[in-house]
KOLRO-259561 format. One line per 5 residues: number of its first residue (from 1); their letters; for each residue x, z, y negated of C-alpha. Coordinates in steps of 0.001 Angstrom, whole numbers, plus 500000, padded with zeros to 6 digits. Example, Ala and Ser with C-alpha at 12.3 -4.5 7.8 and 13.67 -1.06 7.14 Angstrom:
# KOLRO-259561
1 = as = 512300/507800/504500; 513670/507140/501060
END
This chain:
# KOLRO-259561
1 = mnrem = 784308/376547/247676; 786646/379417/248448; 786344/381600/245328; 789481/383494/244374; 789162/387281/244059
6 = knrrw = 792529/388477/242804; 792507/389336/239086; 788925/388128/238699; 786855/390257/236318; 783710/391730/237822
11 = litga = 780859/393711/236293; 778780/395595/238870; 775613/397476/237931; 774447/400355/240093; 778102/400921/240984
16 = ssgig = 777919/404705/241332; 776436/404736/244848; 775188/402720/247805; 775768/398973/247912; 777333/398853/244446
21 = relar = 779903/401520/245254; 780882/399886/248553; 781084/396451/246912; 783379/397842/244211; 785679/399256/246898
26 = laare = 785820/395939/248748; 786397/393916/245586; 789152/396307/244467; 790973/395777/247767; 790869/392039/247040
31 = garla = 792568/392627/243689; 789518/392243/241448; 789371/393936/238053; 786177/395967/237789; 783732/397059/235128
36 = lvars = 781709/399781/236861; 778243/400332/235389; 775620/402994/236193; 773791/405891/234585; 775474/408600/236676
41 = vedlq = 778546/409552/234643; 780074/411921/237188; 779685/409601/240198; 780914/406610/238219; 783998/408410/236953
46 = slese = 784710/409628/240478; 784719/406027/241709; 786898/404943/238804; 789456/407636/239677; 789378/406659/243352
51 = lrgqg = 789973/402968/242662; 792572/403504/239958; 794385/405846/242349; 794660/402877/244703; 796157/400720/241964
56 = adara = 793017/398841/240930; 792107/397954/237360; 788744/399699/237329; 786933/401183/234370; 783703/403163/234222
61 = fptdi = 781093/402214/231634; 778233/404760/231897; 775189/402804/230736; 771421/402800/230984; 770945/399056/231385
66 = tseeq = 767288/399313/230328; 768455/400257/226817; 769107/397324/224478; 771491/399400/222373; 773472/400574/225390
71 = rhnlf = 773678/397025/226809; 775118/395729/223534; 777647/398549/223496; 778541/397831/227131; 779311/394162/226534
76 = rqvke = 781270/394962/223401; 783495/397315/225404; 783790/394916/228338; 784891/392126/226010; 787464/394407/224407
81 = hfgel = 788897/395459/227761; 788575/392326/229931; 788185/389485/227430; 785830/387438/229593; 783916/387895/232852
86 = dilvn = 784088/385965/236107; 781423/387729/238201; 778254/389560/237155; 776563/391504/239962; 773062/392732/239175
91 = nagsg = 772699/395450/241799; 770990/398395/240083; 767462/398981/241304; 764514/401337/241352; 761441/401558/243558
96 = awnhf = 758412/403442/244811; 756959/403846/248313; 753220/403973/247725; 749994/402024/247866; 748972/400266/244658
101 = vdgte = 745798/402332/244309; 747957/405464/244041; 750240/403994/241367; 750030/403850/237591; 750767/401393/234823
106 = klard = 753812/403466/233860; 755170/403295/237414; 754828/399504/237468; 756470/399126/234059; 759321/401501/234898
111 = imevn = 760181/399543/238044; 759945/396189/236259; 762253/397466/233506; 765039/398293/235962; 764559/395528/238526
116 = ffapa = 763679/392582/236297; 763942/392986/232540; 767316/394771/232621; 769058/392219/234880; 767499/389384/232890
121 = emirq = 769007/390731/229679; 772313/391530/231406; 772492/387853/232345; 771575/386720/228838; 774323/388810/227264
126 = aipll = 776873/387954/229957; 776580/384165/229616; 779055/383823/226686; 781661/385816/228643; 780984/384083/231962
131 = elgqq = 781104/380646/230370; 784771/381289/229557; 785547/382782/232980; 787119/381338/236107; 784723/380108/238827
136 = paivn = 782027/382246/237161; 778979/383451/239046; 775835/385506/238535; 774920/387450/241674; 771417/388923/241862
141 = iasmt = 770840/391454/244627; 767089/391350/245203; 765394/392262/248500; 763606/390633/251405; 760443/391773/249576
146 = grram = 761356/389222/246916; 760403/386550/249466; 757765/388459/251427; 755862/391177/249561; 755139/394229/251703
151 = pswpe = 752401/396879/251829; 753471/400197/250274; 755941/398302/248083; 753587/396562/245611; 755406/397226/242330
156 = ysask = 758826/396880/243951; 757850/393598/245651; 756503/392223/242366; 759712/393087/240522; 761881/391470/243196
161 = halvg = 759682/388359/243271; 760245/388111/239517; 764012/388413/239966; 763992/385746/242687; 762003/383433/240421
166 = lteal = 764424/383950/237550; 767371/383327/239853; 765962/380017/241045; 765172/378866/237511; 768650/379761/236309
171 = rgemv = 770403/377734/239011; 769484/374547/237195; 770036/375956/233722; 773453/377503/234344; 774966/374210/235534
176 = rfgid = 775665/373233/231945; 777757/376374/231548; 779546/375911/234864; 778095/379202/236168; 776958/379536/239790
181 = vllil = 773863/381636/240549; 773674/383441/243898; 770833/385400/245490; 771164/388217/248031; 768123/389353/250047
186 = pgltr = 768919/392545/251985; 766619/394271/254414; 766284/398050/254690; 769543/399756/253748; 770590/403391/254040
191 = tpfwd = 771429/404349/250445; 770543/407084/247895; 767789/404699/246744; 765479/406505/249184; 766157/409890/247596
196 = rllkk = 765447/408532/244108; 762111/406793/244725; 759763/407230/241773; 756892/407867/244164; 756935/408508/247897
201 = tgran = 753479/408571/249483; 753683/405718/252012; 752736/406723/255551; 754758/404399/257770; 757919/405757/259379
206 = lhvek = 760673/403368/258271; 763394/405132/260308; 765749/404987/257324; 768419/406871/259263; 768754/403863/261614
211 = vmapg = 768877/400999/259100; 771864/399110/257701; 774757/400941/256116; 775521/399885/252511; 778959/398673/253576
216 = evaaa = 777342/396004/255744; 775430/394610/252781; 778484/394865/250507; 780574/392859/252981; 777871/390166/253094
221 = vlhai = 777761/390050/249285; 781529/389656/249069; 781423/386844/251639; 778607/385100/249770; 780575/385259/246528
226 = rknrt = 783749/383986/248163; 781961/381070/249867; 779515/380490/246992; 776450/380862/249227; 773314/380064/247230
231 = etvvg = 771109/382457/249192; 772061/385127/251721; 769659/387149/253857; 771209/390361/255186; 769949/392470/258090
236 = wdakw = 768036/391728/261295; 764775/393073/259854; 764987/390786/256821; 765881/387747/258927; 763070/388445/261403
241 = mlrlq = 760492/389103/258676; 761358/386025/256621; 761428/383794/259704; 757981/385042/260688; 756786/384494/257128
246 = kffps = 758066/380915/257165; 756533/379827/260460; 753630/382234/261074; 752446/383648/257713; 748855/384207/258857
251 = llnrl = 749998/386122/261925; 752273/388285/259772; 749388/389030/257407; 747208/390141/260297; 749927/392312/261828
256 = larrv = 750626/394077/258536; 746933/394567/257782; 746367/396012/261260; 749253/398430/260787; 747984/399641/257415
261 = kklya = 744444/400067/258777; 745768/402166/261640; 747892/404355/259344; 744889/405094/257124; 742278/405375/259882
266 = sgp = 742115/409130/259387; 741169/408735/255709; 742924/408735/252298
END
């Protein structure tokens, strides 16, 4: 498949910054019509102004996607403005950098709300609009931790595993609606996500300043959508980690355990 982009109607969550913002810019250049969704009103409206100034049909829909009422209002407005949808991109995410023993039930639930329950309900409400779209697709941006859970990311890994599981289940179910379901698994990416972590007590130095730029992930997402790639792993760290997990899972477990033990050798 070579999916057409011009005049296709996209809804992107988490569009105010990072991967979502860069993806919106790329899609706008291809002639897509964009529903921009995020909680940050000011950042979202800034992006809307930028894209509309370049001639794109882009509209900001400030929304907390964890709110049932706000989701219903969002889809009502999207239907009024765009009619149907062709692409739904579930990109919004939340996380914490901590060991499980330092977390709380609230932390786990908050992360699951944003990373799993919200995208699940976005998909449920988008199906009637996507079913009427052209070459429709659901695109779930998860994480390499959705395939290989990592120490210091317990709640985040669990939420992304859940999203990966939902994505795989939906591939078979969405066939009857003619909707493709795509999965993106990025590695570490330099975005405002790091500044907004709900908890930040992990000890390892992740060298965030040296990791992928969001534009690199956005370009990979756009390519995956155009070529209808079922699953796309983005970033050398993600590719290396998932390859090691596939062929040498026991070795990977030992290496990670050794690293954690060393980091905490001096005590709690």
